[in-house]
C-alpha positions as CSV (number, residue, x, y, z in Angstrom):
1,X,121.3,102.7,163.1
2,X,122.2,99.2,160.5
3,X,118.4,97.8,161.3
4,X,116.7,101.1,160.6
5,X,118.8,101.3,157.2
6,X,117.8,97.9,156.2
7,X,114.2,98.0,157.0
8,X,113.7,101.7,155.7
9,X,116.2,102.3,152.6
10,X,117.2,98.6,151.5
11,X,114.2,96.7,151.8
12,X,111.2,99.4,151.8
13,X,108.0,97.3,153.8
14,X,105.5,97.7,156.5
15,X,106.8,94.5,158.2
16,X,109.8,96.1,158.2
17,X,108.1,99.2,160.0
18,X,106.1,97.6,162.0
19,X,109.7,95.4,163.8
20,X,110.6,99.2,163.8
21,X,108.4,100.2,166.1
22,X,108.4,97.6,168.6
23,X,112.1,98.3,169.0
24,X,111.7,102.3,169.3
25,X,111.6,101.7,173.3
26,X,115.5,100.6,173.2
27,X,116.5,103.2,170.7
28,X,118.7,105.7,171.7
29,X,117.8,109.8,171.1
30,X,119.6,109.7,167.4
31,X,118.4,106.5,166.5
32,X,114.9,107.6,167.1
33,X,115.3,111.1,164.9
34,X,117.2,109.1,162.4
35,X,114.2,106.5,162.4
36,X,111.5,109.2,162.1
37,X,113.6,111.0,159.2
38,X,113.7,108.3,157.0
39,X,109.7,107.2,157.7
40,X,108.8,110.7,157.0
41,X,110.8,110.0,153.3
42,X,109.2,107.1,152.8
43,X,105.6,107.6,153.8
44,X,102.9,106.9,151.7
45,X,99.0,106.2,152.3
46,X,99.5,102.8,154.3
47,X,103.0,103.4,156.3
48,X,100.3,106.9,157.6
49,X,98.0,104.9,159.0
50,X,100.2,103.1,161.4
51,X,102.5,106.2,162.0
52,X,99.3,108.0,163.3
53,X,98.5,105.6,165.4
54,X,101.9,105.0,166.9
55,X,102.1,108.6,167.5
56,X,98.8,108.7,169.1
57,X,100.1,105.8,171.8
58,X,103.0,107.9,172.3
59,X,101.0,111.0,173.5
60,X,99.3,108.8,175.6
61,X,101.9,107.6,177.2
62,X,104.9,109.8,176.3
63,X,108.5,109.7,175.2
64,X,112.1,109.0,177.2
65,X,114.4,111.2,176.0
66,X,117.6,113.2,177.2
67,X,116.6,116.7,177.5
68,X,119.4,118.0,175.1
69,X,117.5,116.0,171.8
70,X,113.9,117.0,172.9
71,X,113.5,119.6,171.0
72,X,114.9,118.1,167.9
73,X,113.0,115.3,168.4
74,X,109.7,117.4,168.9
75,X,110.8,118.6,165.6
76,X,111.2,115.3,163.7
77,X,107.5,114.3,165.3
78,X,105.9,117.8,164.0
79,X,107.4,117.5,160.1
80,X,106.0,113.5,160.2
81,X,102.7,115.0,161.5
82,X,102.0,117.4,158.4
83,X,103.3,114.5,156.5
84,X,100.8,112.1,157.6
85,X,98.2,114.5,157.3
86,X,98.9,115.0,153.8
87,X,98.3,110.7,153.4
88,X,95.5,109.6,155.8
89,X,92.1,108.6,154.5
90,X,89.8,111.9,155.5
91,X,88.1,109.7,158.0
92,X,91.2,110.0,160.0
93,X,92.1,114.0,159.4
94,X,90.6,114.5,163.1
95,X,92.9,111.7,164.4
96,X,96.2,113.8,163.5
97,X,94.5,117.3,164.7
98,X,94.4,115.1,168.1
99,X,98.6,114.9,168.3
100,X,99.7,118.3,169.1
101,X,102.5,117.6,172.0
102,X,103.7,115.1,172.8
103,X,105.3,115.2,176.5
104,X,109.0,113.8,177.5
105,X,110.9,112.8,179.9
106,X,114.2,112.2,180.1
107,X,114.1,108.8,182.1
108,X,116.9,105.8,181.6
109,X,117.3,106.5,178.1
110,X,120.5,104.3,176.0
111,X,123.7,106.1,176.0
112,X,122.7,108.3,179.2
113,X,122.6,107.7,183.1
114,X,120.1,109.6,185.1
115,X,121.5,111.6,187.4
116,X,119.8,112.5,190.7
117,X,121.4,115.2,192.3
118,X,119.4,118.4,191.5
119,X,122.1,120.7,191.2
120,X,123.8,123.0,188.9
121,X,126.2,121.0,186.2
122,X,127.9,123.1,184.0
123,X,128.4,120.7,181.3
124,X,124.9,119.4,181.5
125,X,123.9,123.2,180.6
126,X,126.6,123.6,177.8
127,X,125.5,120.3,175.9
128,X,121.9,121.8,176.3
129,X,122.5,125.3,175.1
130,X,124.7,124.0,172.4
131,X,121.8,121.7,171.1
132,X,119.0,123.8,171.8
133,X,121.1,126.4,169.4
134,X,121.1,123.6,166.6
135,X,117.6,123.0,166.6
136,X,117.5,126.6,164.9
137,X,119.4,125.0,162.4
138,X,119.0,122.9,159.0
139,X,117.8,119.3,160.2
140,X,120.9,117.3,158.5
141,X,123.2,119.5,160.5
142,X,121.0,119.1,163.9
143,X,122.0,114.8,163.3
144,X,125.3,115.3,162.2
145,X,126.1,117.1,165.3
146,X,124.2,114.5,167.4
147,X,126.1,111.5,165.2
148,X,129.4,113.8,165.6
149,X,129.3,113.7,169.7
150,X,127.5,111.0,170.9
151,X,127.9,108.1,168.6
152,X,131.5,106.5,169.7
153,X,130.9,104.5,166.2
154,X,131.1,106.9,163.6
155,X,132.7,110.3,163.9
156,X,129.9,112.0,161.3
157,X,126.6,110.8,160.5
158,X,125.7,112.7,157.6
159,X,121.7,111.7,157.7
160,X,120.3,111.5,154.0
161,X,117.9,109.1,152.0
162,X,118.3,110.3,148.8
163,X,122.2,109.9,149.1
164,X,121.8,106.7,150.7
165,X,118.9,105.4,148.2
166,X,120.9,106.1,145.2
167,X,124.1,104.3,146.6
168,X,122.0,101.2,147.0
169,X,120.2,101.6,143.3
170,X,124.2,101.4,141.7
171,X,124.2,97.6,143.4
172,X,120.7,96.1,141.9
173,X,121.4,94.7,138.7
174,X,117.9,93.5,137.6
175,X,116.1,95.9,135.2
176,X,112.7,96.0,136.7
177,X,113.9,96.5,140.2
178,X,115.8,99.2,138.7
179,X,113.0,101.0,137.3
180,X,110.9,100.7,140.8
181,X,114.0,101.7,142.8
182,X,114.5,104.7,140.5
183,X,110.5,105.1,140.7
184,X,111.0,104.9,144.5
185,X,113.6,107.4,145.2
186,X,111.6,109.7,142.6
187,X,108.4,110.0,144.6
188,X,110.6,110.8,147.8
189,X,112.8,113.6,146.7
190,X,112.1,117.2,146.8
191,X,113.7,120.3,144.8
192,X,116.0,120.5,147.6
193,X,117.6,117.1,146.6
194,X,117.9,118.3,142.4
195,X,121.3,118.7,143.3
196,X,122.2,115.3,144.6
197,X,119.7,113.6,142.1
198,X,121.6,115.9,138.8
199,X,125.2,114.3,140.8
200,X,124.4,111.3,140.8
201,X,123.1,111.0,137.0
202,X,126.3,113.1,136.5
203,X,128.5,110.0,137.4
204,X,125.9,107.5,136.6
205,X,124.2,108.4,132.8
206,X,123.2,105.0,132.3
207,X,119.9,105.9,134.2
208,X,119.5,109.5,133.4
209,X,116.7,109.0,130.8
210,X,115.0,106.9,133.0
211,X,114.8,109.2,136.1
212,X,114.1,112.0,133.9
213,X,111.0,110.0,132.7
214,X,109.3,109.2,136.0
215,X,110.4,112.8,137.7
216,X,108.4,114.2,134.7
217,X,105.6,112.5,134.8
218,X,105.6,111.8,138.8
219,X,106.7,114.9,140.3
220,X,107.0,117.6,138.1
221,X,108.8,120.3,140.7
222,X,111.6,118.2,141.2
223,X,112.1,117.4,137.3
224,X,112.2,121.3,136.6
225,X,114.4,121.7,139.1
226,X,116.8,118.8,138.2
227,X,116.1,120.3,134.1
228,X,117.5,123.9,135.6
229,X,120.8,123.1,137.2
230,X,121.3,121.1,134.6
231,X,120.7,123.9,131.8
232,X,122.9,126.5,134.4
233,X,125.8,123.9,134.8
234,X,128.5,123.7,132.4
235,X,129.7,120.0,133.9
236,X,126.3,118.5,133.6
237,X,125.6,120.0,130.0
238,X,126.7,117.0,128.1
239,X,124.3,115.2,125.6
240,X,124.2,112.1,127.6
241,X,122.1,114.1,129.9
242,X,120.9,116.8,128.0
243,X,119.7,113.7,125.5
244,X,117.6,111.9,128.1
245,X,115.3,115.3,129.1
246,X,111.5,114.6,128.5
247,X,111.0,118.0,128.1
248,X,113.6,121.0,127.2
249,X,113.7,124.3,127.0
250,X,115.0,124.7,123.1
251,X,115.5,128.1,122.7
252,X,118.0,128.2,125.5
253,X,119.4,124.9,125.2
254,X,120.3,125.9,121.7
255,X,122.0,129.4,122.9
256,X,124.0,127.4,125.3
257,X,125.5,125.4,122.9
258,X,129.1,126.0,121.6
259,X,131.6,124.3,119.1
260,X,132.8,122.5,122.5
261,X,129.2,121.0,123.2
262,X,128.1,120.7,119.3
263,X,126.8,117.1,120.2
264,X,123.9,118.2,122.0
265,X,122.4,119.8,118.9
266,X,123.6,116.6,117.0
267,X,121.8,115.2,119.8
268,X,118.6,116.8,119.0
269,X,118.4,116.7,116.0
270,X,118.4,113.1,115.3
271,X,116.8,112.4,117.8
272,X,113.7,115.5,118.5
273,X,113.2,116.0,114.6
274,X,110.2,117.6,115.7
275,X,112.4,120.7,116.8
276,X,114.2,121.0,114.0
277,X,112.3,123.4,112.0
278,X,112.7,125.3,115.1
279,X,116.0,125.0,115.3
280,X,116.3,126.1,111.1
281,X,114.7,129.5,112.5
282,X,117.2,130.0,115.4
283,X,120.0,129.4,113.1
284,X,118.5,132.1,110.9
285,X,118.1,134.6,113.8
286,X,121.7,134.2,114.5
287,X,121.4,132.1,117.7
288,X,123.0,129.3,117.3
289,X,126.4,129.9,118.2
290,X,128.7,127.4,116.8
291,X,131.6,128.1,114.2
292,X,131.2,126.8,110.5
293,X,133.5,123.8,111.0
294,X,130.9,122.9,113.3
295,X,127.3,123.5,111.6
296,X,129.5,121.4,108.8
297,X,130.0,118.6,111.2
298,X,126.5,119.4,112.3
299,X,125.0,119.0,108.2
300,X,127.7,115.9,107.9
301,X,125.9,114.2,110.3
302,X,122.0,115.1,109.7
303,X,121.6,115.8,106.4
304,X,118.8,114.1,105.7
305,X,116.7,116.0,108.3
306,X,118.7,118.6,107.6
307,X,118.9,118.9,104.1
308,X,116.2,121.8,103.6
309,X,117.5,124.2,106.2
310,X,121.0,125.0,104.0
311,X,120.0,128.3,103.3
312,X,118.9,129.0,107.0
313,X,122.5,128.3,108.3
314,X,123.8,129.8,105.2
315,X,125.7,127.2,103.7
316,X,128.1,128.3,100.9
317,X,129.0,126.1,97.7
318,X,132.6,124.8,99.1
319,X,131.0,124.0,102.6
320,X,128.0,121.3,100.5
321,X,130.5,120.4,98.7
322,X,132.4,119.0,101.8
323,X,129.0,117.4,103.4
324,X,128.7,116.0,100.2
325,X,132.0,114.2,100.6
326,X,130.0,112.6,103.3
327,X,126.2,112.2,102.3
328,X,125.4,111.2,98.8
329,X,122.0,112.6,98.3
330,X,123.7,116.3,98.9
331,X,125.8,116.0,95.3
332,X,122.2,117.3,93.3
333,X,121.6,120.4,95.5
334,X,125.2,121.0,95.9
335,X,125.6,120.9,91.7
336,X,122.8,123.6,91.5
337,X,125.1,126.1,93.6
338,X,128.0,125.4,91.2
339,X,128.5,128.8,89.9
340,X,132.4,128.9,88.7
341,X,135.3,127.1,87.0
342,X,137.4,126.2,90.2
343,X,134.0,125.0,92.4
344,X,132.9,122.8,89.1
345,X,136.7,121.0,88.9
346,X,136.2,120.8,92.6
347,X,132.8,119.1,92.5
348,X,134.1,116.8,89.8
349,X,137.2,115.2,91.5
350,X,134.7,114.9,94.0
351,X,132.6,112.4,91.9
352,X,135.5,110.1,91.3
353,X,135.3,108.9,94.5
354,X,131.4,107.9,94.0
355,X,129.5,104.9,92.6
356,X,127.5,104.7,89.2
357,X,124.3,103.9,91.9
358,X,124.6,107.4,93.8
359,X,126.0,109.6,90.8
360,X,122.7,108.2,88.9
361,X,120.6,109.4,92.0
362,X,122.4,112.9,92.3
363,X,121.5,113.1,88.1
364,X,117.7,112.0,88.9
365,X,118.0,114.8,91.9
366,X,118.5,117.7,89.8
367,X,115.0,119.2,89.2
368,X,116.1,122.0,87.0
369,X,116.8,120.9,83.1
370,X,119.6,123.1,82.3
371,X,121.8,122.2,85.3
372,X,120.8,118.8,85.2
373,X,122.2,119.3,80.8
374,X,125.2,121.3,82.5
375,X,125.5,118.2,85.2
376,X,125.0,115.3,82.5
377,X,127.7,117.1,79.9
378,X,130.3,117.1,83.3
379,X,130.2,113.8,84.5
380,X,130.1,112.3,80.4
381,X,133.4,114.7,79.9
382,X,135.3,114.2,83.3
383,X,134.1,110.8,84.4
384,X,135.4,107.2,83.2
385,X,132.0,106.1,82.3
386,X,131.4,102.4,83.8
387,X,128.9,100.2,83.1
388,X,125.9,100.8,85.1
389,X,126.2,104.7,84.7
390,X,127.0,104.3,80.7
391,X,123.6,102.0,80.4
392,X,121.5,104.3,82.2
393,X,122.5,107.8,80.2
394,X,122.2,105.3,77.0
395,X,119.3,104.7,77.4
396,X,117.7,107.4,79.2
397,X,119.1,109.7,77.1
398,X,119.6,108.6,73.5
399,X,118.0,110.2,71.9
400,X,118.2,113.7,73.8
401,X,120.1,116.1,71.5
402,X,121.1,117.5,73.9
403,X,123.5,114.3,74.8
404,X,123.8,112.9,71.1
405,X,127.6,114.0,70.5
406,X,129.3,113.3,74.4
407,X,127.4,109.7,74.3
408,X,128.5,108.6,70.7
409,X,131.9,107.0,72.3
410,X,129.3,105.2,74.7
411,X,127.0,103.4,71.7
412,X,126.6,100.3,69.5
413,X,127.7,101.1,66.0
414,X,123.7,100.4,64.9
415,X,122.8,103.6,66.9
416,X,125.6,105.8,65.7
417,X,124.6,105.2,62.1
418,X,120.9,106.1,63.2
419,X,122.4,109.3,64.4
420,X,124.3,110.1,61.4
421,X,121.6,111.5,59.3
422,X,120.4,114.0,61.9
423,X,123.1,115.2,63.4
424,X,126.3,115.2,61.2
425,X,125.4,118.8,60.4
426,X,128.7,120.4,59.8
427,X,132.3,119.9,60.1
428,X,132.3,120.0,63.9
429,X,129.7,117.5,64.7
430,X,131.2,115.2,61.3
431,X,134.7,115.5,63.5
432,X,132.9,114.2,66.5
433,X,131.2,111.2,64.5
434,X,134.7,110.4,62.8
435,X,136.2,110.1,66.5
436,X,134.1,106.6,66.7
437,X,133.6,105.5,62.9
438,X,135.9,105.2,60.6
439,X,135.7,107.6,57.3
440,X,134.8,104.9,54.9
441,X,132.3,103.8,57.4
442,X,130.6,107.1,56.9
443,X,130.6,107.9,53.4
444,X,129.2,104.0,52.9
445,X,126.2,104.7,55.3
446,X,125.6,108.2,54.2
447,X,124.9,106.6,50.4
448,X,122.3,104.7,51.8
449,X,120.2,107.5,53.8
450,X,117.5,107.8,52.2
451,X,116.7,111.4,53.0
452,X,118.9,112.4,49.7
453,X,119.4,116.1,50.5
454,X,120.7,115.0,54.1
455,X,122.6,112.3,52.3
456,X,124.4,115.0,50.1
457,X,125.2,117.5,52.9
458,X,126.8,115.0,54.6
459,X,128.8,113.7,51.7
460,X,129.2,117.1,50.6
461,X,130.6,117.8,53.9
462,X,132.9,114.9,53.5
463,X,134.7,115.7,50.5
464,X,135.7,119.0,51.9
465,X,137.1,117.5,55.1
466,X,140.7,116.9,55.2
467,X,140.9,113.8,56.9
468,X,139.3,112.1,54.0
469,X,141.9,110.6,51.6
470,X,141.6,108.8,48.3
471,X,141.8,105.6,49.9
472,X,138.1,106.3,51.6
473,X,136.1,107.1,48.6
474,X,138.2,104.2,47.2
475,X,137.1,101.7,49.3
476,X,133.6,103.2,49.8
477,X,133.3,103.0,45.4
478,X,134.3,99.7,45.7
479,X,131.9,98.4,48.6
480,X,128.6,100.0,46.7
481,X,129.4,99.0,43.7
482,X,126.5,96.3,43.5
483,X,124.6,98.8,45.0
484,X,124.6,101.7,42.3
485,X,122.5,104.9,42.9
486,X,122.6,108.9,41.8
487,X,124.5,109.2,45.0
488,X,127.1,106.7,43.9
489,X,127.7,108.3,40.5
490,X,127.6,111.4,42.4
491,X,130.7,110.9,44.9
492,X,132.1,109.2,41.7
493,X,132.4,112.3,40.0
494,X,133.5,113.9,42.8
495,X,135.7,112.1,43.8
496,X,137.3,111.9,40.4
497,X,136.8,115.9,40.2
498,X,139.7,115.6,43.8
499,X,141.6,112.9,42.3
500,X,142.6,113.1,39.3
501,X,144.4,109.7,39.3
502,X,141.7,107.7,40.1
503,X,140.9,108.2,36.1
504,X,141.5,104.5,35.6
505,X,139.6,103.6,38.4
506,X,136.2,105.5,37.5
507,X,136.4,104.0,34.2
508,X,136.8,100.3,34.9
509,X,133.9,101.5,37.5
510,X,131.8,102.8,34.9
511,X,133.0,100.0,31.8
512,X,131.2,97.2,34.4
513,X,128.0,99.7,35.5
514,X,127.2,100.4,32.1
515,X,127.1,96.3,31.3
516,X,124.5,95.9,33.5
517,X,120.8,96.7,33.5
518,X,120.4,100.2,35.2
519,X,119.4,101.6,31.8
520,X,115.8,102.1,33.4
521,X,116.7,104.2,36.1
522,X,116.4,107.8,34.7
523,X,118.3,109.3,37.6
524,X,121.1,107.3,37.8
525,X,121.6,107.6,33.5
526,X,121.2,111.0,34.3
527,X,124.3,110.8,36.5
528,X,126.4,108.4,34.2
529,X,126.1,110.9,31.3
530,X,127.4,113.3,33.7
531,X,130.5,111.4,34.2
532,X,131.1,110.5,30.9
533,X,131.3,113.5,29.6
534,X,134.1,114.9,32.0
535,X,135.9,111.8,30.7
536,X,136.2,113.1,27.2
537,X,137.3,111.1,24.8
538,X,137.7,108.2,26.7
539,X,134.4,107.7,27.5
540,X,133.8,106.5,24.2
541,X,135.4,102.8,25.4
542,X,132.9,103.1,27.6
543,X,130.2,103.5,25.6
544,X,131.5,100.7,23.9
545,X,130.5,98.6,26.7
546,X,127.1,99.1,26.6
547,X,124.1,97.4,24.4
548,X,123.0,99.0,21.2
549,X,119.7,100.5,23.2
550,X,122.1,101.5,26.0
551,X,124.3,103.3,23.2
552,X,121.0,105.1,21.5
553,X,119.7,106.4,24.9
554,X,123.7,107.9,26.1
555,X,124.1,109.0,22.6
556,X,120.4,110.3,22.0
557,X,120.6,112.8,25.4
558,X,124.2,114.4,24.7
559,X,125.0,116.0,21.0
560,X,128.5,116.0,22.8
561,X,129.1,112.5,23.1
562,X,127.5,111.9,19.6
563,X,130.9,113.9,18.5
564,X,133.0,111.7,20.3
565,X,132.0,108.8,19.1
566,X,132.1,109.9,15.3
567,X,135.3,111.0,15.2
568,X,136.1,107.7,17.0
569,X,134.8,105.9,14.4
570,X,136.5,108.1,11.6
571,X,139.6,107.3,12.7
572,X,139.0,103.3,13.2
573,X,140.9,100.3,10.5
574,X,139.8,97.3,9.5
575,X,141.7,93.9,11.3
576,X,140.4,94.1,14.6
577,X,138.8,90.9,16.3
578,X,134.9,90.2,15.7
579,X,134.4,91.2,19.5
580,X,135.5,94.6,18.5
581,X,134.0,94.6,15.0
582,X,130.4,93.4,16.8
583,X,130.7,96.3,19.5
584,X,131.7,98.5,16.3
585,X,128.6,97.9,14.1
586,X,126.4,98.4,17.0
587,X,127.7,101.9,18.2
588,X,127.6,102.7,14.1
589,X,124.3,101.7,14.0
590,X,123.4,103.6,17.4
591,X,125.0,107.0,16.2
592,X,122.7,106.5,12.9
593,X,119.8,106.4,14.6
594,X,120.5,109.0,17.3
595,X,121.7,111.4,14.5
596,X,118.5,110.5,12.2
597,X,116.3,111.7,15.2
């Protein structure tokens, strides 16, 4: 038995077969049947010719076999003949047909002594009757019975070439030898051996893919049988085994998947992406029988593949938020689904744990402009703006009116100033700017705006705002003293109106201003005239600081100012300094010229 196993199972070769044929005449009945069974399973085109020659010789000379085993041996020879007829070349087919009946005699067979007497032996009769009955059972049962009753070495021998081949497979280390052995096993198995092979794969999952691949390519009938066993079984319906199948009945597999076997669905989505659309379609029909937690788990693991199929799985916003925790690419689609303030708060909390690069990708992933505006405003409002995200938003949306007010705290001063003229339009917008720059800074910049209308609007807002105090206007006017403009004088007038305590400052300011060469600027002169009229009689002191031409220009345009100056001259007495007398004479001459005009 060991020799048969060594030559036919462990190291199959034609040379080994030849050796066994040579020693077959010394085999007992059990060994002969075991030999024929193994040869039948391992038969190929070349060995079929060898076995045909042996059977032809056996037909001519007969075989020695005890009576109780003759029927069983005839059955094995019959099965072998059928297998030979399928494998021998066509030119030899006629010889197979000639192998009909092989004569057998009891002779001197190993393990049994021939009897000389012809008397009735009850024990022999019983043995013959039992084994004749067993012939009608399966081949494996006959072999087991023979081993149990007539082999002292083993209590029970189960002759199963597939099982023994699988056991030997586990001892092979080299990868190429493993593949070759699996290919040989696949060729020898039939549908009836599928359960044995699946049982082996269930305990040795590392061989699953190779077995199924070779079976799919070389033995389709066995492959279908194995696949059927796996899909019908709970024990073998595992991702490690189902994942090895080359071709599957997708709908049948998906229907069978539950929360306990959801990893199979995971594996199919990950490794058979061509099936994803069909899976989504089955989900839309309610045929994916897994709980919501399992659905979320599957999406977390495979969001890149399943992204566009969220609707088929009926994911809600809270489930999408949960998926987004593990998949940054889901942030954009999740935001689009947000409708309530509570959902927004949950989403914003989620963003706090994400890096700037992730948030930027999420922003760019939102195609709906209205949603994108809401998204960006929410990020700016709720998230701490680090360098990368701040630089991105400023670079991309600096001139976008939708985001200017929220981006102000992150802009350079020059950019803030640049937006004052267009975005300070009411008290609310003014207050937004005042969060990032000082009141005096805004006042100074407003005076430098070229569009007088916009500048006046902004200054008017400043004067009406309670945030601007006397010191802000005082600082602004001192700063702009060397850059006089009509707006500066307007500010001077409004400051004096709102803060009468600035009167001495205004007088001093105008006195210095009037000594300068400003009289060709008619707009500026007009504003100075308004300011002088507001000061009443005090304006004479300012007029006295002017040169004669300036005095004349001012007095010739206002009767009120002429009256103030006339009264002033009438009240003056001699004894003043020479400089005062000089200014006195200039005022008198200018007044005379203005009166004669």
